[in-house]
Steps between C-alpha positions, in 0.01 A plus 500: 500500500871508579593838651850584615549578867543863605876466546545368145277776360700760693843369398398483134361854504808644672725322248305683226556842657196548722602668826192433715292183535202463730170325560181705471169376643172675422169468686192364324327737258764773529490749213791728412397770257733602221849586622867467405818379670848657481650153438470213250353172623492131421254308715365150550154440646527220758152505659154632414412708199524855373406710203769728360389771259752676274404723206136392528585129482431281805683175567360256755792350689500192723764303688779413258444803274775759463481866401738785427465877508751762399547799731240779480244291306143592607308194620227392741461187710196310626543206737261206509271372777790308658746785462838423348866457578777560253877516508637812337846597384557875465763683300529845658 
């Protein structure tokens, strides 16, 4: 698997109009019930695994998998037994 480094991910996201880029790390077996965000996101999982549920459909994501969410989209998150880390670009 050939992932970019964080700086490359950040520069690319900012060039495409994202105004905030950060790393999020979640503890093992964390569950976030359905919620929304007031920003759009593009993210890249870089460690661990997570389940992302949108409109009743769950995607299992592992290192190297990317996901997007538009602002105000209801979703839930479930992190695996090793937790997960992803890089996320936000468009506020």
